N, C-alpha and C positions, 0 to 999 in steps of 0.2 A: 531895305532889308526887311524880310518878313519878321513880324514879332512872334516870339516863341510863347505859346500858350501853355500855362502850367496845367499839368494833368492832375485831376483830383484823385487821390489815392485814399483808400479806407484808413481811417485812423485807428491805431491800436490803443485801447484804453489802458492806461497805466494805473494800477491799483493805488489807492490813497496811501500816503506815507505811513499813517497809523496802521493800515491793514498789512503793509509790507513788514512793519516792525513786529506786529503780532504774529505773522506767519513765521518770521525768523525765530521768535521766542518759542513758539510751539514746536518748531523743528528741533531746536536745542533741547527742549524738555523731552521730546520723543527719543532723540539719540541717547540721552542720559538714561531714560527709562528702559530702553531696550538693553543697554549695557548692564543694567541692574537685573535683567532677567524678566522684565515685564513683557507681556504679550498682548496683541490686539484682542479685544473682547467686545462682543456686540451686546449692547443694552437695548432690548426691544421695547417698542411702544405700540399702543393700539393704533391700527389704521382703519381705513374704510375703502369702499369701492362699489362698483356697479356689477352687472351680471357678467361682464367679460373683461374687467380690469380691476386693479387694486392699487391703492396708494400705500406704499410701505414706508414706515417711519421707524427709525432706530438711531443709535449713536454708537460710534466705535471709539473706544478708549483703551488705554494700556492698564492692565491689571496683573497681579501675580498669577502664575499659572494654576495655583491651587485654590484660588478664590473666585467663586462664581460671581457673575455680574449682579445677580439679585442680592447676594450677601454683602456686596460692596456698599449698597445703599440702604441697608436696613437699620432704622432707628439711630440715625447719626445727626449731629448738629449740621445746620444748613450750610455753613461755610465749607465743609469738607467736600460737598458735591461740586464746588467750584475749583477744587484742587486737582480734579481728574485730568489726565493728559489725553487730549483728543488726537485721533489719528486720521489724517486727511488722505484723500485720493486712494481709498482702499476699495477694491471690488468686493461686493457682498453678493453672494448667490442666494436667490429666493427660490425655494423648492415647494411645490405643491403637487403631490402625486408624482407623475412622470415629467411634469413641466419644470423647467429650470430657467430662471431669468436672472439678469445681472443688473445691479444698481451700484452706485459709487458714493462714497462719503465726500462731503464738501470740506472746505478749509477748517471748519469747526468740528469735524468728525461726525456731522449730522447726515444721516441717510434719509432722503426724502425723494422717493422715486415712484413714478407710475409705471406699472408693468401690465402686460396683457396676460391675464389669468382668468379662467372660467371656474367660478366656485358657486355653490348653492347659496341661496339667501340666508341671512343670519350670520352668526359668528363662526368663522373658520380659522384654522391654524395653518400658518406657513412656517417653514424652517429656514432660518437665516444662518449662513455659513461663510467663512472666509477661506477661500480655496487655498491660498498660499501659506496658511498658518495651521499648525496642528492644534486647533482649539475645538472644543465641543460646540456643535451647533446649538442655537437657541430657538425658541418658539415664539412667534409673534402672532397676535390675533387680529383678524381683519373682519370688520362688520360690512357684509355685502348687503346693499340696499336694493331690493328688487324694483323693477320699473313700475310695479303696481302701487308702490308707496308714494303718496303725494304730500306728506307732512314731515317736518323735521324741526329739530330744536338746536339752536346755537346759543350757547351760554358763555358769558364772561365768567371769570373765576374770582379775581380779587375784588372783595367787597360786594360780590354778587352771590356767590355760594360759600365763600370763606372770608371771614373778617381778617384782613391782613393790613389794612390801612396803607396800601401801596403808595398813594400820593404823598404820604408824610415821609420826608427824606430819612430822618433818623430811625423812626420806628420801622420803616420799610427795610432799611439795612439790618436792623435787629432781627426782624422776622425772617429775612432771606438768608442771612449769614450766621446767625447765632442759634435761634430756636429750631427745634425739630417740629414735624407736623403735628405732634401730639399736643403742642401748646397753642394751636390755632383753633378758633371757634367757627363752627358752621353758622351760616345765616339761618335764623329760625324759619322753619316751614318750607324752605326751598326744595329739599330732597323729597318731601311729600308732594309738593306741587309737580315736580318733574315726573315722579312716579305716576301720578294721576293723569298727566298729559299723555304719557306713553301707554298707560293701560287703555286709554280711549283709542289710541292709534297704534296698535302693536306693529313692530317692525320699523317704526319711524327712525330716521337717521338722527344721531345725537353727536354733537361736536362741542367740545369745550375749547373756546378761543381766548387766548390770553397773551399779554405782552411779556409774560415771564420767560425765563431762560430755560432751554432744554435741560440744563443741569439739574433743575429741581423737578423734572417730570416724574421720577420715581416717588418723591415725597408727595407730590400732588395726587398721584395715582393712589397711594395708600390712604391719603386723607379722604378722597372722594369715595373710595370703596368702604372705608370704615364708617363713614357717615351715611351710607346707603344711597348715594347718588347713583342714578342709572349708568350703565356702561356706555362709553362713547370714546371717540378719538380725541386726543389732546393735540391742539395746534399751537405750539409755542414758537419762540424765536431764539436767535443766537445773539446774546449781548456782545457789545464791542464794535470795533470799526467795520465798515463795509468798504467796497471798492471805491466809493466816492465821498465818504464822509467819516467823521470821527466816531459817531454813535449811530446805531440803527434806530430807525423811526418806529416806535411802537404803533402809533395810529396807522401808518402806512402798511405795516404788517397785517393789521386787522382788515384794512380795506382790500388788500390783495387777496387775503384768505376768503373774504366774503364773495368777491367777484369770482374767484375760482370755484367756490361751491355752487354759485348760480350757473356757471358754465357747465360744471360736471353733472348737476342734477337740475336740468331745466324744468322738469315736471314737478319739483317739490316747492311747496310754500313753507317758509321757515317762520317759526316763532323766535324772535330775537330778544334775548334777556340780558340786561346789563344793569348799571347803576348810574346815579347822577353825580358821581364824584370825579369822573375822569372825562373821557371823550366819547363815551358810548352813545349818548343821544345824537351828537353831531354825526358820528360815523354811521349809525343806523339810519338817520334821516337822509344822508347822502346816498346810501345803498338803496333806500326805498325809492328815491327819485330816479336812480339809474335802472332799478329792476323792480318796479311796483308789482309785477306778476309773481315775484319770488318771496314776498313777505305776507304772512297771514296776520301777524300782530307783533307789536313791540311792547315789552314789559320792562319797566325801569324800577329797580329797587331804590328807594329813597334812603339816603344815609341818615343815621340818627344825628341829633344836634351836635353831640361831641365829635362824632366822626366827621361831620361837615366842617366843624371849626378847624380840626387838625389837617383836614384835606384842603384847606384854603377856600372853603365854601362850596356850595352846590352850583351846578350849571343852571342857567336860567331856563326853567321848564316852560315849554310852549305847548299849546293845544294843537298837536299835529294830526289828531285823529281825522280820518276820512270815513266815508261809508264803506270803503273796501278794507281799510287798515286801521284798526283802533290802536291807540297808545294808552298804556295802563301804568299808573303810578301807585306804589304802595311800599310801606317800610319793610315788608316781609313776605314770605311765600303765601301765607294765609290770605293776606289782603289781595295779592295778585290773583290767587285762586278764586276768591269770591267775585271779583270783577269779571273774570273770564266766564264764570257761571252765569252772571247777570247778563253778559253780552251774548250768551248762547254758544260761546266757543268751547266750552268745557261743561261736562255734566258730572254730577256726583257719581262716584264709583258704585257699581251694582254688584251683587253677589256673584253673578256669572262672568264678570270681567276677568280676563286672564291675568295672573300675577306676573310681575317682571321677574325673569330668571336671573338676570345679571345685575349687579350693582357695582358702581365704580368702574372707571376705564380699565380695560384689560390690557395686558401686554407687558407689564414690568413688575 
């Protein structure tokens, strides 16, 4: 008798138990919210793109019909941003002129879609709308980077531009869930450093990359704008379970984001800015090994002694500098600036330099 050979069939990946449980909880909250009269509302975030495409970022949540998305997140305690009800699998229309494209929210209500749109270089506005609901459209800003630009800035947020002590479990929870952004302190000199980098290279791409949750994007936007950081897109993540694990990996989120930027902008060399209290050095070193042509320099902000103690110590700094890619270490923006000047990567601003028109990420 001939032996029956088993046919290999594609396996359907079943979401992790925690993810299924979270989805059921979100559906329960959404049903209750809609019965109370809440309607889907888009919270726009700043995006970026190239000459014929754009990455659109936003979040769809339930809000009362008479409360705009911007007002929902104005000057509130941090924990309230985590009580919003996300709306999954919603079609969001992206309009620019006569062009209309469609993106869809994920299981956490986050919209992160690449669409084909042709827009001029610089900051542009697109209109986001939910076709099936009678809600007012919102405006999101998109930074279009022309092909002629060959420099960019990628910056971590926590303990790089803003002192949040994220590695400290208790203080991190206090900062995220209790305090509002007015109680957080900027890192000395970083806003001036970024402004001078971008004055030297007008039109450069700016991206703020963090392991923070999308829930706090409006608060981070206000903080960065108020402290005069240059405008740029926020790339955050969605806390909670994924399809295959209990908790999302912050370092993997950053790795994926950096690789995507390298693929989307192959002609740009990035200045990578982070701190020595988390995984930034390791992540940037890995990215540099994979894409040496995409890194102009790495700048690491050194934590203060007290910050390092509560953070569980500093990472072991190594001299990774090469002739092509210097690594810079300093406790603040002024120290990083001086070293960049010494290396010839940055010059002092001159009277004729064009000032930056935008400060703080646009879009929410």
